[in-house]
C-alpha positions in Angstrom: -83.7 -56.5 39.0 -87.0 -57.0 37.3 -88.0 -55.3 34.1 -91.6 -54.8 33.3 -92.8 -56.2 30.0 -96.2 -55.4 28.4 -98.0 -58.4 27.1 -100.6 -58.3 24.2 -103.5 -60.4 25.3 -106.3 -61.4 23.0 -109.7 -59.7 23.2 -112.1 -61.3 25.6 -114.4 -63.8 23.9 -117.4 -65.8 25.2 -114.9 -68.4 26.6 -113.2 -65.8 28.7 -116.1 -63.6 29.5 -116.0 -64.6 33.2 -112.4 -63.5 33.3 -113.0 -60.1 31.7 -111.7 -58.0 34.5 -108.4 -59.8 35.0 -107.9 -59.8 31.2 -108.5 -56.1 31.0 -106.2 -55.4 33.9 -103.5 -57.6 32.4 -103.8 -55.8 29.1 -103.5 -52.4 30.9 -100.6 -53.1 33.2 -97.2 -54.5 32.6 -96.3 -57.8 34.0 -93.0 -58.4 35.8 -90.6 -60.9 34.1 -87.0 -61.8 34.8 -84.5 -59.8 32.8 -81.2 -60.6 31.3 -78.1 -58.3 31.8 -78.6 -57.0 28.3 -82.2 -56.0 29.2 -81.2 -54.2 32.3 -78.5 -52.2 30.4 -81.2 -51.1 27.9 -83.9 -50.4 30.5 -81.8 -48.2 32.9 -78.9 -45.9 32.1 -75.5 -46.9 33.5 -74.6 -45.3 36.8 -71.6 -43.1 36.8 -68.5 -44.4 38.7 -68.3 -43.2 42.3 -64.9 -41.5 41.6 -66.6 -39.5 38.8 -69.4 -38.4 41.0 -67.0 -37.1 43.7 -64.9 -35.5 41.0 -67.9 -33.6 39.6 -68.9 -32.6 43.1 -65.4 -31.3 43.7 -65.6 -29.2 40.5 -68.9 -27.6 41.6 -67.7 -27.0 45.2 -64.3 -25.6 44.2 -65.9 -23.5 41.5 -68.2 -21.9 44.0 -65.3 -21.6 46.4 -63.4 -19.5 43.8 -66.3 -17.1 43.5 -66.8 -16.8 47.2 -63.0 -16.2 47.7 -63.1 -13.3 45.3 -66.0 -11.7 47.2 -64.2 -12.2 50.5 -61.0 -10.7 49.1 -62.8 -7.3 48.7 -63.1 -7.0 52.4 -60.1 -8.8 54.0 -56.5 -9.4 53.2 -55.1 -12.8 52.0 -53.9 -13.8 55.5 -57.2 -13.1 57.2 -59.0 -14.9 54.4 -56.8 -17.9 55.0 -57.4 -17.7 58.7 -61.2 -17.6 58.3 -61.0 -20.3 55.6 -59.2 -22.5 58.1 -61.7 -21.7 60.8 -64.5 -22.7 58.3 -63.0 -26.2 58.2 -63.7 -26.7 61.9 -67.2 -28.2 61.4 -65.8 -30.5 58.8 -63.0 -31.6 61.1 -65.6 -32.9 63.6 -67.1 -35.1 60.9 -63.7 -36.3 59.7 -62.6 -37.1 63.3 -65.7 -39.2 63.9 -65.2 -41.0 60.6 -61.5 -41.7 61.3 -62.4 -42.9 64.8 -65.0 -45.4 63.5 -62.6 -46.8 60.9 -59.6 -47.3 63.2 -59.4 -51.1 62.4 -59.2 -50.4 58.7 -56.0 -48.3 58.9 -53.0 -49.4 56.9 -49.6 -50.4 58.1 -48.1 -47.3 56.5 -50.0 -45.0 58.8 -47.0 -43.0 60.1 -45.8 -42.3 56.5 -49.4 -41.4 55.5 -49.7 -39.0 58.5 -46.5 -37.2 57.4 -47.6 -36.9 53.8 -51.1 -35.8 54.8 -49.6 -33.1 57.0 -47.3 -31.9 54.2 -50.3 -31.8 51.9 -52.0 -29.5 54.4 -49.0 -27.2 54.5 -48.7 -27.0 50.7 -52.4 -26.5 50.3 -52.5 -23.8 52.9 -49.6 -21.9 51.4 -51.3 -22.4 48.0 -54.5 -20.9 49.3 -52.7 -17.9 50.6 -51.1 -17.4 47.2 -54.6 -17.8 45.6 -56.1 -15.3 48.0 -53.2 -12.9 47.4 -53.8 -13.0 43.7 -57.4 -12.0 44.2 -56.6 -9.3 46.7 -54.0 -7.8 44.3 -56.7 -7.3 41.7 -56.9 -10.6 39.9 -60.2 -11.3 38.4 -61.9 -14.4 39.7 -62.7 -15.4 36.1 -59.0 -15.5 35.3 -57.3 -16.4 38.6 -59.5 -19.4 39.3 -59.0 -21.1 36.0 -55.2 -20.4 35.9 -54.7 -21.8 39.4 -57.0 -24.7 38.6 -54.3 -25.9 36.2 -52.2 -27.0 39.2 -52.5 -30.7 38.1 -49.9 -29.8 35.5 -47.4 -29.6 38.3 -48.7 -32.9 39.7 -48.3 -34.6 36.3 -44.7 -33.3 35.9 -43.8 -34.4 39.5 -45.4 -37.8 38.9 -43.3 -38.3 35.8 -40.1 -37.5 37.7 -40.7 -39.0 41.1 -43.3 -41.7 40.6 -42.0 -42.8 37.1 -45.5 -42.5 35.7 -45.8 -42.4 31.9 -48.0 -40.3 29.6 -49.4 -41.2 26.2 -49.5 -38.8 23.3 -53.0 -37.6 24.1 -51.9 -36.7 27.7 -48.9 -34.9 26.4 -51.1 -32.9 24.1 -53.4 -32.1 27.0 -50.4 -30.9 29.0 -49.3 -28.6 26.1 -52.9 -27.3 25.8 -52.9 -26.5 29.6 -49.7 -24.4 29.2 -51.4 -22.6 26.3 -54.5 -22.1 28.4 -52.4 -20.3 31.1 -50.9 -18.0 28.5 -54.3 -17.3 26.9 -56.0 -16.6 30.2 -53.2 -14.3 31.4 -53.1 -11.9 28.4 
């Protein structure tokens, strides 16, 4: 990476009269110089990690999905909503199938186990979607149902503690307690 640095050049004198134009141009424009890592950190903001980009995109997409789900629930029942939601995944499945086909050689040795868990994820997610749609159809406000159901990671955390033997620090325990409080406050 190259950082541009402005140089202060002396005014043109009789000695440099023949070089007036280059001197003027040099004084008007920055000259490229090699930079150090410290320079590049100051010159350009740090890029966000890829996982954070995808996480933020998920928030935007799922947030919009919650609104659209509420709008749909005014015209169809939860099961029809789930059926149409699943049909809406068809175009994405074409893209995913092409991607999986291209990356066949990169597949892990635990493929059979991964297929089972991915299939179970689909079943759990689908039943969860039906429950979400049912909450909306039964009169739940999108502004309440979406944030309450978005606290599903609490279940993930508790299951990870029990089955994966993961550990939480004090701050994470506090966050978990606040999430429980959020459910209560959103539901009253």
